[in-house]
C-alpha positions as CSV (number, residue, x, y, z in Angstrom):
1,M,130.4,-79.2,137.7
2,L,129.9,-80.5,141.2
3,Y,130.5,-84.2,140.5
4,P,134.3,-84.2,140.8
5,I,134.2,-83.1,144.5
6,I,131.7,-85.7,145.5
7,N,132.4,-89.3,146.1
8,I,129.6,-91.0,144.2
9,K,129.7,-94.8,143.6
10,Y,128.4,-96.0,140.2
11,E,127.5,-99.5,139.2
12,S,129.3,-100.9,136.2
13,G,127.4,-101.0,132.9
14,D,125.5,-98.5,130.9
15,D,121.9,-99.3,131.9
16,M,121.8,-98.1,135.5
17,L,124.0,-95.3,136.7
18,Q,123.3,-92.7,139.4
19,G,121.5,-89.4,140.0
20,L,121.5,-87.1,137.0
21,K,124.1,-89.3,135.3
22,S,121.6,-92.0,135.0
23,F,119.8,-89.9,132.4
24,R,119.0,-91.8,129.2
25,K,117.7,-90.3,126.0
26,D,115.2,-93.1,125.5
27,K,113.7,-92.5,129.0
28,I,113.4,-88.7,128.8
29,K,109.7,-88.7,128.0
30,T,109.0,-91.1,130.9
31,D,111.1,-89.1,133.3
32,I,109.5,-85.7,132.4
33,L,106.0,-87.2,132.6
34,S,106.8,-88.7,136.0
35,G,108.2,-85.3,137.1
36,I,105.0,-83.5,136.1
37,I,102.9,-86.0,138.1
38,I,105.1,-85.7,141.1
39,A,104.8,-81.9,141.0
40,L,101.0,-82.1,140.8
41,V,100.8,-84.5,143.7
42,S,103.4,-82.4,145.7
43,I,101.4,-79.1,145.4
44,P,98.6,-80.0,147.9
45,I,100.8,-82.3,150.1
46,S,103.6,-79.7,150.4
47,M,101.2,-77.0,151.4
48,G,99.5,-79.2,153.9
49,Y,102.8,-80.2,155.5
50,A,104.0,-76.6,155.6
51,Q,100.9,-75.8,157.7
52,I,101.6,-78.8,160.0
53,A,105.1,-77.3,160.5
54,G,103.6,-74.0,161.6
55,L,104.1,-72.1,158.3
56,P,101.7,-70.6,155.8
57,P,100.8,-73.1,153.0
58,Q,102.8,-71.4,150.2
59,Y,106.0,-72.1,152.1
60,G,105.5,-75.8,151.1
61,L,105.8,-74.7,147.5
62,Y,108.8,-72.5,148.2
63,G,110.6,-75.6,149.6
64,S,109.8,-77.6,146.5
65,V,112.0,-75.6,144.1
66,I,115.6,-74.6,145.0
67,P,116.2,-77.4,147.5
68,V,114.9,-80.0,145.0
69,F,117.1,-78.6,142.3
70,L,120.1,-79.0,144.6
71,F,119.1,-82.5,145.5
72,A,118.8,-83.5,141.9
73,V,122.4,-82.3,141.3
74,L,124.0,-83.7,144.4
75,S,122.2,-87.0,145.0
76,S,123.6,-90.4,144.1
77,S,120.1,-91.9,144.0
78,P,118.4,-91.8,140.6
79,Q,114.9,-92.2,142.0
80,C,114.5,-90.5,145.4
81,I,112.1,-87.6,145.6
82,F,113.2,-85.0,148.2
83,G,111.0,-82.2,149.6
84,V,108.6,-81.1,152.3
85,D,107.5,-84.3,154.0
86,A,105.5,-85.6,156.9
87,A,108.1,-86.6,159.6
88,P,110.2,-83.4,159.7
89,A,107.0,-81.3,159.5
90,A,105.4,-83.1,162.4
91,L,108.6,-82.9,164.5
92,V,108.8,-79.1,163.9
93,G,105.1,-78.7,164.6
94,G,105.5,-80.6,167.8
95,T,108.5,-78.5,168.8
96,L,106.5,-75.3,168.2
97,A,103.6,-76.6,170.3
98,S,105.9,-77.6,173.2
99,L,107.3,-74.0,173.1
100,G,103.9,-72.4,173.1
101,I,104.5,-70.9,169.6
102,V,101.3,-70.3,167.6
103,S,101.3,-71.9,164.1
104,G,101.7,-69.3,161.4
105,S,102.8,-66.5,163.8
106,E,105.9,-64.3,163.2
107,E,107.6,-66.3,166.0
108,A,107.0,-69.5,164.0
109,L,108.3,-67.9,160.8
110,T,111.5,-67.0,162.8
111,I,112.2,-70.3,164.6
112,V,111.4,-72.8,161.8
113,P,114.2,-71.7,159.4
114,I,116.7,-71.9,162.3
115,I,115.6,-75.4,163.0
116,A,116.1,-76.2,159.3
117,F,119.6,-74.7,159.4
118,F,120.8,-76.7,162.4
119,T,119.3,-79.8,160.9
120,G,121.5,-79.2,157.9
121,I,124.5,-78.7,160.1
122,W,123.9,-82.0,162.0
123,L,123.5,-83.8,158.6
124,L,126.8,-82.3,157.4
125,L,128.5,-83.6,160.5
126,F,127.0,-87.0,160.0
127,S,128.4,-87.0,156.5
128,L,131.9,-85.8,157.5
129,M,132.0,-88.4,160.2
130,K,130.9,-91.2,157.9
131,F,127.8,-91.9,159.9
132,G,125.8,-93.2,156.9
133,S,126.2,-96.9,157.9
134,L,124.9,-96.2,161.4
135,T,121.3,-96.0,160.0
136,R,121.3,-99.8,160.2
137,F,121.0,-99.5,164.0
138,V,117.6,-98.0,163.6
139,S,115.5,-101.1,162.9
140,S,112.5,-101.3,160.6
141,P,110.1,-101.9,163.5
142,V,111.3,-98.8,165.3
143,M,111.1,-96.6,162.2
144,G,107.8,-98.2,161.1
145,G,106.2,-97.6,164.5
146,F,107.7,-94.1,164.7
147,I,106.5,-93.0,161.3
148,S,103.0,-94.6,161.8
149,G,102.7,-92.8,165.2
150,I,103.7,-89.5,163.6
151,C,101.2,-90.0,160.7
152,C,98.4,-90.9,163.1
153,T,99.2,-88.0,165.4
154,I,99.1,-85.5,162.5
155,I,95.8,-87.0,161.2
156,L,94.3,-86.5,164.7
157,M,95.6,-82.9,164.6
158,Q,94.0,-82.3,161.2
159,I,90.6,-83.9,161.8
160,P,88.9,-80.7,163.1
161,K,89.7,-79.0,159.9
162,L,87.7,-81.5,158.0
163,F,84.5,-80.2,159.5
164,G,85.3,-76.5,159.9
165,G,87.4,-76.3,163.0
166,Q,91.1,-75.5,163.7
167,S,93.9,-78.0,164.0
168,G,94.9,-79.2,167.4
169,T,98.2,-79.7,169.2
170,G,99.6,-82.1,171.8
171,E,99.4,-85.9,172.1
172,I,96.5,-88.3,171.7
173,F,94.5,-87.3,174.8
174,E,94.7,-83.6,174.1
175,L,93.9,-84.1,170.5
176,V,90.8,-86.3,171.1
177,K,89.6,-83.7,173.6
178,H,90.2,-80.9,171.0
179,I,88.3,-82.9,168.3
180,L,85.2,-83.3,170.6
181,K,85.3,-79.6,171.5
182,S,85.6,-78.5,167.9
183,F,82.8,-80.8,166.9
184,N,80.5,-79.0,169.4
185,E,81.7,-75.5,168.6
186,S,82.6,-75.4,164.9
187,F,80.8,-78.2,163.1
188,N,80.0,-77.6,159.4
189,A,78.1,-80.5,157.8
190,V,78.8,-79.5,154.2
191,S,82.5,-79.2,155.0
192,L,82.5,-82.7,156.5
193,V,80.5,-84.2,153.5
194,L,83.0,-82.6,151.1
195,S,86.0,-84.0,153.1
196,V,84.6,-87.5,153.3
197,F,83.8,-87.4,149.5
198,C,87.4,-86.3,148.7
199,I,89.0,-88.9,151.0
200,A,86.8,-91.6,149.4
201,V,87.7,-90.6,145.9
202,I,91.5,-90.4,146.6
203,M,91.6,-93.7,148.5
204,L,89.6,-95.6,145.9
205,S,91.6,-94.2,143.0
206,G,94.8,-95.1,144.8
207,K,93.6,-98.7,145.0
208,F,92.1,-99.1,141.5
209,I,93.9,-96.5,139.3
210,P,97.1,-95.7,141.2
211,K,98.9,-94.0,138.3
212,I,96.3,-91.2,138.1
213,P,97.3,-88.2,140.4
214,M,93.9,-88.0,141.9
215,S,95.0,-85.7,144.7
216,A,96.0,-83.1,142.1
217,I,92.8,-83.6,140.2
218,V,90.7,-83.2,143.3
219,M,92.6,-80.0,144.2
220,L,92.1,-78.5,140.8
221,L,88.4,-79.3,140.6
222,A,87.8,-77.9,144.1
223,A,89.7,-74.7,143.4
224,G,88.1,-74.4,140.0
225,G,84.6,-74.9,141.5
226,Q,85.3,-72.2,144.0
227,F,86.5,-69.8,141.3
228,L,83.4,-70.4,139.2
229,F,80.7,-70.8,141.7
230,N,82.0,-69.4,145.0
231,Y,80.4,-72.3,146.9
232,C,82.7,-72.0,149.9
233,E,81.3,-68.6,150.9
234,I,77.7,-69.8,150.3
235,W,78.2,-72.9,152.5
236,G,80.5,-71.3,155.1
237,I,83.5,-73.5,154.1
238,N,87.0,-72.2,155.0
239,T,89.5,-71.4,152.1
240,L,93.2,-70.8,152.2
241,P,94.4,-67.2,152.3
242,K,95.5,-65.6,149.0
243,V,99.2,-65.3,148.4
244,A,101.4,-63.3,146.0
245,G,103.4,-65.1,143.3
246,G,107.2,-65.6,143.4
247,L,109.7,-67.7,145.3
248,G,109.3,-66.0,148.7
249,K,112.0,-64.0,150.5
250,F,115.6,-65.0,150.7
251,S,117.0,-64.0,154.1
252,V,119.5,-65.0,156.8
253,P,117.7,-66.6,159.8
254,N,117.6,-64.6,163.0
255,F,120.3,-66.4,165.0
256,T,119.6,-65.2,168.5
257,L,120.9,-67.2,171.5
258,D,117.5,-68.3,172.6
259,N,116.4,-69.3,169.1
260,C,119.6,-71.3,168.6
261,Y,119.2,-73.1,171.9
262,Y,115.7,-74.3,171.1
263,A,116.6,-75.1,167.5
264,L,119.8,-77.0,168.3
265,T,118.1,-79.5,170.5
266,A,115.1,-80.0,168.3
267,S,117.2,-80.3,165.1
268,L,119.2,-83.3,166.3
269,S,116.3,-85.6,166.5
270,I,114.9,-84.3,163.2
271,S,118.3,-84.9,161.5
272,V,118.4,-88.5,162.8
273,V,114.9,-89.1,161.4
274,I,115.7,-87.6,158.0
275,A,119.0,-89.6,157.7
276,S,117.4,-92.8,158.9
277,E,114.1,-92.7,157.0
278,T,115.5,-91.3,153.7
279,L,118.6,-93.6,153.6
280,L,116.5,-96.7,154.4
281,A,114.0,-95.8,151.7
282,E,116.8,-95.1,149.2
283,K,118.5,-98.4,150.0
284,N,115.3,-100.3,149.5
285,F,114.8,-98.8,146.0
286,A,118.4,-99.3,145.2
287,L,118.2,-103.0,146.1
288,K,114.9,-103.4,144.2
289,N,116.3,-101.8,141.0
290,S,119.9,-103.0,141.1
291,Y,122.0,-99.8,141.6
292,A,124.1,-98.5,144.4
293,I,124.1,-95.3,146.5
294,D,126.7,-93.6,148.6
295,D,125.4,-93.2,152.1
296,N,127.7,-90.3,153.1
297,N,127.2,-88.5,149.8
298,E,123.4,-88.7,150.4
299,L,123.9,-87.1,153.9
300,L,125.8,-84.3,152.3
301,A,123.0,-83.8,149.8
302,F,120.4,-83.7,152.6
303,S,122.6,-81.2,154.5
304,V,122.9,-78.8,151.6
305,C,119.2,-78.9,150.8
306,N,118.2,-78.2,154.4
307,I,120.7,-75.3,154.8
308,A,119.2,-73.9,151.6
309,A,115.7,-74.4,153.0
310,A,116.7,-72.3,156.0
311,F,117.6,-69.3,153.8
312,I,114.3,-69.7,152.0
313,G,112.4,-69.8,155.3
314,V,110.9,-73.3,155.1
315,C,110.9,-76.3,157.4
316,P,113.4,-79.2,157.2
317,L,113.1,-81.4,154.2
318,N,113.1,-85.2,153.8
319,G,113.0,-87.9,151.2
320,S,109.4,-88.8,150.5
321,V,108.7,-92.5,150.6
322,S,105.2,-92.1,149.0
323,R,106.4,-89.9,146.2
324,T,109.5,-92.0,145.5
325,T,107.2,-95.0,145.3
326,M,105.0,-93.1,142.8
327,N,108.1,-92.2,140.8
328,D,109.2,-95.9,140.7
329,R,105.6,-96.9,139.7
330,N,105.8,-94.3,136.9
331,K,109.2,-95.8,135.7
332,G,111.2,-92.7,136.6
333,T,114.9,-93.5,136.1
334,S,116.9,-90.4,136.8
335,Q,116.9,-87.1,138.7
336,I,115.5,-85.5,135.6
337,V,112.2,-86.3,137.4
338,S,113.1,-84.0,140.3
339,L,114.3,-81.2,138.0
340,T,111.0,-81.4,136.1
341,A,109.0,-81.4,139.3
342,A,110.9,-78.4,140.6
343,G,110.5,-76.6,137.2
344,V,106.7,-77.2,137.2
345,M,106.5,-75.9,140.8
346,L,108.5,-72.8,139.8
347,L,106.1,-72.0,137.0
348,I,103.1,-72.4,139.3
349,L,104.7,-70.0,141.8
350,M,105.5,-67.4,139.2
351,F,102.3,-67.5,137.1
352,A,99.6,-69.4,139.0
353,A,100.0,-68.7,142.7
354,G,96.6,-67.0,142.9
355,F,94.8,-70.4,142.7
356,I,95.9,-71.1,146.3
357,G,93.3,-68.7,147.6
358,Y,90.5,-70.6,145.9
359,L,91.4,-74.0,147.6
360,P,89.0,-75.1,150.3
361,V,90.7,-76.0,153.6
362,P,88.8,-79.3,154.0
363,V,89.9,-80.4,150.5
364,L,93.5,-79.7,151.2
365,T,93.2,-81.4,154.6
366,S,91.6,-84.5,153.0
367,I,94.5,-84.7,150.6
368,V,97.0,-84.5,153.5
369,V,95.1,-87.1,155.6
370,C,95.2,-89.5,152.6
371,A,98.9,-88.9,152.1
372,L,99.6,-89.5,155.8
373,W,97.5,-92.6,155.9
374,S,99.4,-94.0,152.9
375,G,102.6,-93.2,154.8
376,T,101.8,-95.5,157.8
377,E,103.5,-98.8,158.1
378,F,100.6,-100.9,159.3
379,E,101.3,-103.5,156.6
380,L,104.7,-104.0,158.2
381,A,103.0,-104.4,161.6
382,H,100.8,-107.1,160.0
383,K,103.9,-109.0,158.8
384,L,105.6,-108.6,162.2
385,A,102.6,-110.0,163.9
386,K,103.0,-113.2,161.9
387,S,106.8,-113.5,162.1
388,S,108.2,-111.9,165.3
389,R,106.3,-111.0,168.5
390,K,109.3,-109.2,169.9
391,E,109.6,-106.9,166.9
392,M,105.9,-106.4,166.8
393,G,106.2,-105.3,170.4
394,I,108.9,-102.8,169.4
395,F,106.7,-101.5,166.6
396,I,103.8,-101.0,169.0
397,A,106.0,-99.4,171.7
398,A,107.4,-96.9,169.2
399,F,103.9,-96.2,167.8
400,L,102.2,-95.7,171.2
401,G,105.3,-93.8,172.5
402,V,104.7,-91.2,169.8
403,L,100.9,-91.1,170.2
404,V,101.0,-90.9,174.0
405,F,104.3,-89.1,174.9
406,G,105.4,-87.3,171.7
407,T,107.7,-87.9,168.9
408,I,111.0,-87.8,170.7
409,Y,109.9,-90.2,173.4
410,G,108.6,-92.6,170.8
411,V,112.0,-92.8,169.1
412,V,113.8,-93.2,172.4
413,I,111.4,-96.0,173.5
414,G,111.7,-97.8,170.2
415,V,115.5,-97.6,170.0
416,L,116.0,-98.7,173.6
417,L,113.7,-101.7,173.0
418,S,115.7,-102.5,169.8
419,F,119.0,-102.6,171.7
420,L,117.4,-104.6,174.4
421,N,116.2,-107.1,171.8
422,V,119.7,-107.3,170.4
423,I,121.2,-108.0,173.8
424,I,118.5,-110.7,174.5
425,R,119.2,-112.3,171.1
426,E,123.0,-112.3,171.6
427,S,122.7,-113.6,175.2
428,A,120.9,-116.7,174.0
429,P,122.2,-117.5,170.5
430,P,121.1,-120.6,168.6
431,T,122.9,-123.8,169.7
432,A,122.8,-127.4,168.7
433,F,124.3,-130.8,169.3
434,L,125.4,-132.5,166.1
435,G,125.5,-136.1,165.0
436,V,125.8,-138.3,161.9
437,I,123.1,-139.9,159.7
438,P,124.4,-143.3,158.5
439,G,125.2,-143.2,154.8
440,R,125.7,-139.4,154.6
441,N,128.8,-137.4,154.9
442,H,127.9,-134.3,157.0
443,F,126.9,-133.5,160.5
444,Y,123.2,-132.9,161.5
445,N,121.3,-131.3,164.3
446,I,120.2,-134.2,166.6
447,A,117.2,-132.3,167.7
448,S,116.0,-131.6,164.1
449,Y,116.9,-135.0,162.5
450,A,115.5,-138.1,164.2
451,K,118.0,-140.3,162.2
452,S,121.0,-138.3,163.4
453,R,123.0,-140.2,166.0
454,P,125.9,-139.0,168.2
455,I,129.4,-140.3,167.6
456,E,130.6,-142.6,170.4
457,K,132.5,-140.8,173.2
458,V,132.2,-137.5,171.3
459,V,130.0,-134.4,171.9
460,I,129.8,-132.0,168.9
461,Y,128.4,-128.7,170.0
462,R,127.5,-125.8,167.7
463,F,127.4,-122.2,169.1
464,K,126.0,-119.6,166.8
465,G,127.0,-116.3,168.4
466,N,129.9,-114.2,169.6
467,L,131.2,-115.4,172.9
468,F,130.9,-112.6,175.5
469,F,129.9,-111.9,179.0
470,A,126.1,-112.2,178.4
471,N,126.1,-115.7,176.9
472,V,129.3,-117.4,178.0
473,E,127.7,-118.9,181.1
474,G,125.1,-120.6,178.9
475,F,128.0,-121.9,176.7
476,R,129.8,-123.4,179.6
477,R,126.6,-124.9,181.1
478,D,125.5,-126.5,177.8
479,I,128.9,-128.2,177.4
480,E,129.1,-129.4,181.0
481,N,125.5,-130.8,181.0
482,S,126.3,-132.7,177.8
483,I,129.1,-134.7,179.3
484,K,128.3,-138.4,179.9
485,D,130.4,-141.1,181.7
486,D,132.0,-142.2,178.4
487,T,132.6,-138.7,176.9
488,R,136.2,-138.2,175.9
489,Y,136.1,-135.4,173.3
490,I,134.1,-132.2,173.0
491,I,134.2,-130.5,169.6
492,V,132.9,-126.9,169.5
493,D,131.7,-125.9,166.1
494,A,132.6,-122.2,166.4
495,S,131.7,-121.1,162.9
496,G,129.2,-118.6,164.4
497,I,131.8,-117.1,166.8
498,G,133.3,-114.0,165.3
499,S,134.8,-112.6,168.5
500,I,135.5,-113.3,172.1
501,D,135.6,-110.8,175.0
502,T,137.6,-110.9,178.2
503,T,134.9,-112.7,180.2
504,G,134.5,-115.2,177.4
505,A,138.2,-115.9,177.2
506,Q,138.5,-116.3,181.0
507,T,135.6,-118.8,181.0
508,L,137.0,-120.7,178.1
509,D,140.4,-120.9,179.8
510,I,138.9,-122.4,183.0
511,L,136.6,-124.7,181.1
512,Y,139.4,-126.1,179.0
513,K,141.6,-126.8,182.0
514,N,138.9,-128.3,184.0
515,L,137.9,-130.7,181.2
516,K,141.5,-131.6,180.7
517,K,141.8,-132.6,184.4
518,R,138.7,-134.9,183.8
519,G,140.4,-136.6,180.8
520,I,138.2,-134.8,178.3
521,R,139.8,-132.9,175.4
522,L,138.1,-129.8,174.1
523,F,138.4,-128.7,170.5
524,L,137.5,-125.4,168.8
525,V,136.8,-125.7,165.0
526,E,135.4,-124.0,162.0
527,H,136.0,-120.4,163.2
528,I,137.7,-117.5,161.4
529,S,141.3,-116.7,162.0
530,K,140.5,-113.5,163.9
531,V,139.3,-115.7,166.8
532,N,142.8,-117.4,167.0
533,E,144.4,-113.9,167.2
534,E,142.1,-113.1,170.0
535,L,142.9,-116.3,171.8
536,R,146.6,-115.5,171.6
537,S,146.0,-111.9,172.8
538,Y,144.2,-113.2,175.9
539,G,147.0,-115.7,176.7
540,L,145.1,-118.7,175.4
541,G,147.6,-119.5,172.6
542,Y,148.5,-122.7,174.5
543,I,145.1,-124.2,173.3
544,I,146.3,-123.7,169.7
545,E,149.8,-125.0,170.5
546,E,148.3,-128.2,172.1
547,G,146.5,-128.9,168.8
548,S,143.1,-128.3,170.1
549,V,142.2,-125.8,167.4
550,R,141.4,-127.3,164.0
551,K,139.8,-126.0,160.8
552,T,137.0,-128.5,160.6
553,I,135.0,-131.1,162.7
554,T,136.5,-133.8,160.5
555,D,140.0,-132.6,161.2
556,A,139.4,-132.7,165.0
557,L,138.0,-136.3,164.7
558,E,141.0,-137.4,162.7
559,A,143.3,-135.9,165.2
560,V,142.0,-138.3,167.8
561,G,142.0,-141.3,165.5
562,Y,138.4,-141.3,164.3
563,S,137.7,-142.0,160.6
564,R,134.6,-142.8,158.5
565,P,132.4,-144.7,159.0
566,Y,132.2,-143.4,162.6
567,K,131.1,-145.7,165.4
568,L,127.8,-144.2,166.6
569,S,126.0,-144.2,169.9
570,E,122.3,-145.0,170.3
571,R,119.9,-142.1,170.8
572,T,118.2,-141.9,174.2
573,D,115.1,-140.3,172.7
574,R,113.8,-143.2,170.5
575,V,111.2,-142.1,168.0
576,S,109.1,-143.9,165.4
577,E,110.0,-143.9,161.7
578,D,106.9,-141.8,160.9
579,T,107.9,-139.2,163.6
580,A,111.4,-139.2,162.3
581,I,110.3,-138.4,158.7
582,L,107.9,-135.6,159.9
583,Q,110.6,-134.1,162.1
584,E,113.0,-133.7,159.2
585,F,110.4,-132.0,157.1
586,E,109.4,-129.7,159.9
587,W,113.0,-128.5,160.1
588,A,112.5,-126.9,156.7
589,F,108.8,-126.4,156.3
590,G,107.5,-125.9,159.9
591,S,103.8,-126.2,160.4
592,D,103.4,-126.8,156.6
593,A,105.4,-130.0,156.7
594,Q,102.6,-132.6,156.4
595,K,100.9,-130.5,153.7
596,Y,104.2,-130.4,151.8
597,I,104.6,-134.1,152.1
598,D,101.1,-134.8,150.8
599,I,101.3,-132.4,147.9
600,N,104.6,-133.7,146.6
601,T,103.8,-137.3,147.1
602,E,100.6,-136.9,145.1
603,R,102.5,-134.9,142.4
604,I,105.2,-137.5,142.0
605,I,102.9,-140.6,141.9
606,K,100.4,-139.0,139.5
607,G,103.3,-138.0,137.3
608,A,104.7,-141.5,137.4
609,K,101.5,-142.9,135.9
610,E,102.0,-140.7,132.9
611,I,105.7,-141.4,132.1
612,N,108.0,-144.3,131.5
613,I,109.8,-144.4,134.8
614,D,112.6,-146.5,133.3
615,D,113.5,-143.4,131.3
616,K,116.1,-141.6,133.5
617,N,115.6,-138.2,131.9
618,E,111.8,-138.3,132.5
619,L,112.5,-139.6,136.1
620,F,114.7,-136.6,136.9
621,H,112.1,-134.2,135.5
622,L,109.5,-135.8,137.7
623,W,111.4,-134.8,140.8
624,D,112.3,-131.3,139.6
625,S,109.6,-129.7,141.8
626,V,110.8,-131.4,145.0
627,S,113.3,-129.4,147.1
628,P,116.7,-131.1,147.1
629,I,116.8,-130.8,150.9
630,S,113.9,-133.3,151.2
631,D,114.0,-136.0,148.5
632,H,115.7,-138.5,150.8
633,I,113.0,-137.9,153.4
634,L,110.2,-138.0,150.9
635,L,111.5,-141.4,149.6
636,D,111.4,-142.7,153.2
637,Y,107.9,-141.5,153.6
638,M,106.7,-143.2,150.3
639,E,108.6,-146.4,151.2
640,Q,106.6,-146.7,154.5
641,R,103.3,-146.3,152.7
642,V,103.6,-148.2,149.5
643,T,100.3,-150.1,150.0
644,Q,98.3,-147.1,151.0
645,L,99.6,-145.0,148.2
646,A,98.9,-147.8,145.6
647,E,95.3,-148.0,146.7
648,R,94.8,-144.2,146.9
649,Y,96.2,-143.4,143.5
650,D,95.3,-146.7,141.7
651,I,98.8,-147.6,140.8
652,G,100.6,-150.9,141.3
653,E,102.8,-151.4,144.4
654,E,105.7,-152.6,142.2
655,A,105.6,-149.4,140.2
656,I,105.9,-147.3,143.3
657,K,108.8,-149.5,144.6
658,Q,110.5,-149.2,141.2
659,L,110.1,-145.4,141.3
660,I,111.7,-145.3,144.8
661,K,114.5,-147.6,143.8
662,L,115.5,-145.8,140.6
663,H,115.5,-142.4,142.3
664,R,117.5,-143.7,145.2
665,E,120.1,-144.9,142.8
666,A,120.0,-141.6,141.0
667,I,120.9,-139.6,144.1
668,P,124.7,-139.3,144.4
669,A,126.0,-141.4,147.3
670,N,127.8,-138.4,148.8
671,S,125.0,-135.9,148.3
672,N,124.8,-133.4,151.2
673,K,121.3,-132.8,152.3
674,S,120.7,-129.9,154.6
675,E,121.6,-130.0,158.2
């Protein structure tokens, strides 16, 4: 047994364990059925990806047996499907093209296994060095743009094969030129019609009957039709070459110095992509289905499978997002699914390999194109366009980087932009000046809450980021600009400060001493104890000794003699009551604030007409649908519009006033509504 030597983490409980150990007798039929479906889908996809990687199509099937068996035994993920996949195949194909190696040549058959071997070695090093957690530094926009760019690049490479031509190489401009040239020189109308028909059937079935493995059905029908009617020869449609059965040849890769040099550099980027894409996918499914995986154990499994792939002669292998999604959709719960899929593939290679020679090239290409399109992340791009322009820009940069400059440059561009985005975010963290709303206990952002007022002679400043060289100047400037003639105390809510660097400490030292000379006392509050340790290590322990470090804002105020109710200053930005109400709703609901107000007001008043509002239980239920962060504000809104609401909803003004009064009394006096 291999389990004792592998550090696999298991969730407590009997329902959801890991890998093979998640096997349950009552799920065996479901797992086996899912495995058969995965195998049928993997046949055409694996062959297509093998061709993309510069290998004969049957090598995709070779890579779907022994490495998959190994992954099923070693993996801590019960659902991930591992095998020949788009990203590594595309990277290998791009490497061969850059080296001038012809796809399917003896040279390709020599170099590809060496790339797989060194990919496995890199992944082994990642595992030994506990690099699993580093995948979080590859952001979703980078990975999404990168994968989408790869998929679109491969689609462009494959397009000529849809109408009788040969696949292209290079980046987008070379590929478009090759498509146009192939269209003029090798166009076959029947081949194109067959391709379009297959793509339409697969795409539509994926949308309306997703559980049916239509790719496998299309492949079987196309090969069966060729076997019975020989239509490819009649219409001049290309077919795959015939292959012998078996698992291929087991051999040691040809480790020459030149081969190792080329493979070593290419394999590093491939291993990073495999680790990042597969671990991110595994974590998403683990989160969705409530189980845990061991990152470094997974890297070990990836490593062993890729080293095994090298001795079989196939390209590097990866976790398949599309097939794992299909497994999840089919309710697969253990690696019995992978064992079944590998077993089915073994039977096909041993007893039915002859069917490969009957498969039309445009049909296989159509299946690959559909698989690649389903692997793009344009849905993520659509979400980013609505939520974050910066991250959308990163997605586009990675996507175009792959299309225009190649796979490696796309990753580099995306990662650099991600780090730049992090630096920009950290250099300008969220900040706020806090005040008090009369009648409530906590402290509220003055900019977000129109009723929040500053405490007399006190500035309360919240800084939500680590204090370091890139943002400390903004920290100092905000504090100094907030000082008024009567300011005597500045309280920094440092709950968002997890660390301070040398520049931050120096600036804080100077700021504290300068404020002290001006008769202003600076407090640091709410932060973790680690920050106090750093203050002492930088020689700022005197701030703690002078009592200017406190646990809470309230503690700091009490230290200088302030107690509730605090004496408040008037706001300089006077706003109307209506604006104040809307501002507080906008804090939580943004552009939907007015819509939210109208919907909930109507729901409450219409409900009040149907109940006895003197019944406290019914009254509480009436407000159940209203967010607890906004009931105070909604009451204010209704109070301002009693007459209009009474006319609009045909209810007496006194009934509305009674509704407001009773609910105000029901709200605990010390309730803490959101900041």
